[in-house]
C-alpha positions in Angstrom: 0.0 0.0 0.0 1.3 3.5 -0.9 1.5 6.6 1.2 -1.6 8.8 1.2 -2.8 12.0 2.7 -5.7 12.9 5.0 -7.2 16.2 6.0 -9.0 16.0 9.4 -11.7 18.6 10.4 -13.7 19.4 13.4 -17.1 19.2 11.7 -18.6 16.6 9.3 -20.0 19.5 7.2 -16.5 20.7 6.6 -15.3 17.2 5.6 -18.1 16.9 3.0 -17.5 20.4 1.8 -13.8 19.9 1.4 -14.2 16.6 -0.4 -16.5 18.3 -2.9 -14.0 21.2 -3.3 -11.2 18.7 -4.1 -13.3 16.9 -6.6 -14.1 20.2 -8.4 -10.4 20.7 -8.6 -9.9 17.3 -10.2 -8.4 15.8 -7.1 -9.7 12.3 -6.4 -10.9 12.2 -2.8 -13.1 10.2 -0.4 -14.4 10.4 3.1 -12.9 8.0 5.6 -12.9 7.4 9.3 -10.2 9.4 11.0 -7.2 7.3 12.2 -7.1 6.9 16.0 -3.7 8.7 16.1 -5.6 11.9 15.3 -7.5 12.3 18.5 -9.4 15.4 17.7 -12.1 16.1 15.2 -15.5 14.7 14.1 -14.3 11.2 13.3 -14.2 11.7 9.6 -11.4 12.9 7.3 -10.8 13.4 3.6 -8.4 10.9 2.0 -6.4 11.8 -1.1 -3.5 10.5 -3.1 -0.1 11.8 -2.0 0.7 13.1 -5.5 -2.0 15.8 -5.0 -0.5 17.2 -1.8 0.3 20.6 -3.3 -3.2 21.0 -4.7 -4.7 20.0 -1.3 -2.5 22.5 0.5 -3.6 25.2 -1.8 -7.2 24.3 -1.4 -6.9 24.3 2.4 -5.3 27.8 2.3 -8.6 29.0 0.9 -10.7 27.4 3.6 -11.6 28.5 7.1 -8.6 27.4 9.2 -10.5 27.1 12.5 -12.2 23.9 11.4 -9.1 22.1 10.3 -7.6 19.6 12.8 -4.6 18.8 10.6 -3.1 17.7 7.4 -1.2 14.4 7.5 0.7 11.9 5.4 -0.1 8.3 6.3 2.6 5.7 5.7 1.7 2.1 5.9 4.0 0.5 8.4 2.9 -3.1 9.3 0.0 -3.3 11.6 -0.1 0.4 12.5 0.2 3.2 10.0 2.6 6.1 10.7 1.2 9.6 10.6 3.3 12.7 9.8 1.9 16.2 10.2 2.3 18.4 7.1 2.3 22.2 7.1 -0.1 24.1 4.9 2.7 25.9 3.0 
């Protein structure tokens, strides 16, 4: 399995809205359950392919920042995945 990214938000509405925004930009995205390692948020995140990271960062810069819990890269590592926080820049 390859590395992928997730954007975690505080509200389900923001998750749905951001997924739709990414799709409009041509970024394949889907709603997933937020990994346990991200303790905050509404329990849902937007998953995207790592190769679209720059597009996702740009899209997030245009969103309300108070609803974002974090942007992460998820690296499959055996039984548990490894999460790495990514800046919005």
